[in-house]
N, C-alpha and C positions, 0 to 999 in steps of 0.2 A: 344187127342180124348177121352180118358177115362173120363177126367173131364167134357168135354163139352157134351158128349153123355149120361152121367148118371146124374140123379138128385143128388144134394149135399147130401141129406139124404141117398140115396142108396150107394154112395161111402163111407160115414161114417159108415154105417151099415156093409158093406163088410169088411172094414178094422178092425172094432171092432170084427167081427166074426173070422177073420184071427188071430188076436192077442190072442183071447180067446182059439181058437183051438190049436195054437202053445203052449201057456202056459200050457194048460191041458195035452197035449200029449208029449211034450219034456221038459217042465219045464221052458221055457224061451220064451218071445214074439218075433215075427218077427220084425227085425229091418231094413232090407234092401231088396228091391225087384228090380230086374233088368230085363227089357224087352229089345226089340231090340234097341230102341232109347230113351226110357224113363226109369228112375229109380225112386223109391219111398223110401225115408228115413223116417222111422216111429219111434216114441217114445211115451212114456206115462209117466205120473208123478202122484204121489199121491196127494190127495186133501190137501189144506192148513190146515185143522183141524187136520191133523196128528201131527202137531207141538204142538197142545194143549193137545193131549192125551198121550204124552210121547213117542209116536212112532216116531222114526226118519224118516223124509221124505228123501228118497234117491235121488240121482241125477236121472234125467230123463233117462229111460232105452232106450238102443239102440240109436236112433237118434231123438232128441227132435225137437220141433218146434211148435209154436202156431198159433194163430190168424186166424180168419175167413177172407178170402180174396175174393174180387170180381173176377168173372170168367175172366174178361178182364185184370187183373193185372198179372204181371209175376215177378218171382225172379229166378235168376240162370244165368249162363253164356250165355244161349240162352233163355230158358224158364223154369219157375218153378212155381208150384202152391202150396199154403199152405191151407190145409183143416183140421181144428180142428173138433173134435167131442166130445161132452159132453156125458159121459156115466154114468148115475146114478147107473147102476148095479155094477160099480167099485167104488162106494162111492164118486162120484164127480171127479174122476180122469180125466185128460185131455189126449186125444190122438191126436197127430199131425202127419200129413203125408205131407212130402215135396216132391212135384213132380219136378224133374229136369232132365237135360240131362244126359245120361249115361257117357259122356265124363267128366262131373264134378267130378265123382268119389264119393264113399261113405264117404270119409273124409270130403270133402266140404259140402256134404249134411248133415252130422252129425253136422258140425260146425255151419252152418246157422240155422239148426233146433234147436239146443241147445240154441243159443243166442235168437232166436225168442221166444221160450218157456219161457225162463228166464225173458225176458222183458215183455211178456204177463202176466205172473203170478205176476210180480212186479206191473204192472199197474192195474190189475183187481183182486187183491187178495181178496178184500172185497166181490166182487160179487161172486167169486168162492167159498168163505167160506159159502155163503148162500146156494149154491147147496149142499155142503157137509153137511150142517146143516139140510137138509131135505126139502128145498124149492123145490117143484115138477117141476116148470118151471122157465125158465130164458129168458129174452128178449135178443135175439142175437144182436139186434140193439145197445145195450149198448156197444158192443165191436167194433163198427165201427170206433171210433177215433184211434184205433191201426194202421189202414192203414197208417196214417201220420207218425207214429213212425218207420215204417219198414226201410226207407232209413237210418235213424240214426243208427239203429241196424246193418245194413249191413256195414256202414262206420266203425263201431267199431270192425269188425271181426278180424282185425289184433291183437287186444289186447289179446284175449284168445290164439291165436297162439303163440305169443312170451312169454306169461306168462307160458304156458305149456312147452315151450322149456327151459325156465330158471329153471324150476323145475326138468328137466332131470338130472340124476346123472352126475356130472362132469362139468356142465354148470353153470356159475356164473351169467352171464348177457347176455341179448340179446337186440338188437335194430334194427330198420328199418329206414334207412336214405334215403331220396329222393335226386335226383340230384341237387335240389336247396337248399340243406343243411337243410331241415326241417326234424325233427325227427318225423316220423309217430307214433312211440311208442317206449318207452324204459323202461325196467324193473328195472332200477336203477335211482336214483336221481343225479343231478349235472353234467349231460353230456352236453357239449357245442356243439351244432349241427353245428354251423358255423366253429368252430375250427376243429372239427372232419371231417367235410365235406371237408375243404381245404386240410387236410392231406390225406384224402382218394383219392381226385382228383389227387394229386401228386403221390400217391402210384399206383393207377390204370393206370395212364399215363405211368409210368415206366414199369409196368407189360405188358401193351399193346405193348409198344415199343419192349420189350424183346421177347414177343411171336410172334410179326410180323416178326422177324428175322427167325423164323421157319415156317412162313406162317400159324400161328395158332392164336387163339383168347384168350383173357384173360377170365378166368372163376372164379378163386378164388385164394386167397393169404392166407398163414398161417404164422403167426409171433409167434415164440416161444421165450419167454424171459427167464431170469435167475432166476425168482422168482415164479416158479411153475405155470406160466401163459402162455396160448396159445390163440392167437387171430386169429379167422377165419373170413376172409372177403369174402363173397360170393355175386358175382354179379348176380342179378336176370334177366334171359333172358326175352326179350320182355317187359321190364318194365324200368322205370327210377328210380330204387331204388337199394339199397345195403343192404344185411343182414350182421350184425356184431355180433359175439358171442364170449364171453370170457369164456375160459374153463380152467380146472385144468389139468396140465400135468400128474398127477398121475392117471388119468383115461384114458383108452384106447381111442386113437383118432378114432378108428373104431366105437366105440359106440357113441361118441359125433357127429361124422360126419354123422352117420345114422340119428340121431335126427335132425341135422341141415338141411340135405337134405330134409327130410320130411316136415319140417317147410318152407323151401324155396319153395317147390312145392306148398304148400298151399298159400303162399304169392303171387306167380305168378298168381294163379287162383283168388286170391283176387283182384289183379289189373285188371285182365281181366273182372271180374265181375263189378268192378267200371266203367270201360271203356264202357262195354256193356250197362249198365244202365244209362250212362252219369252222374255219380256221382263222386264228388271229393273224393279222398282217405282221410279218417279222419285223422286229426292231433291231437294227444292226447299225453299228457305226464303225468308222475306220479304226 
């Protein structure tokens, strides 16, 4: 209702004012707003000319996300809007607001928005540099082709999820395997999806048989070897996929399990998003 009842320019101006007020008064911009049913994940980024002036361009603050979007388009587990706003007062910086369901959570909002903003800047870096270079006006129609790229960006959301997981202390490798033995993504090279899939099927069948004796269901399996390696196999509920992580045994399992659980929740939401938008989960390897 917020997006449809207000002109696009009014929404952008309101978000810009909120960011500036927050930055001036508390030293940091607003990054997440939660209403009764709708949440807004907000982020901003510096203009591309910062790279040419020796000033490091930081990662998008808060929750990134770019691309002007038609009012009848949606992104999110149920509904999400993407509203970018060009702000010359901030030297050509981009402000992106991702409107999504509260149930999606701030993590998913941040993830989607970050990837959208990154893809948007990659595609339109030259046009954005003109704004930062002093061009007073820019034709927003020039950004229309980005709409067709949004599905590809959404399909690739699993990549930053697993990449971030593999960078966590104590985690060596992470992969997401679908039930048809396709590796959705793996942070390491040389993994045989078919072989791994066959072994996982046998392992999970045994685990399910064992748990059925206690009238319970299989959730995860931990395999600890003799060479400082721990393998965590986590079945993702309501999906046809399994998350596998290789960990060091010299790092507390409580720490690694916490990171694995957070990534597993995001992966579950990722598959829900793909299903809700009738998109196939992206299959991508290193």
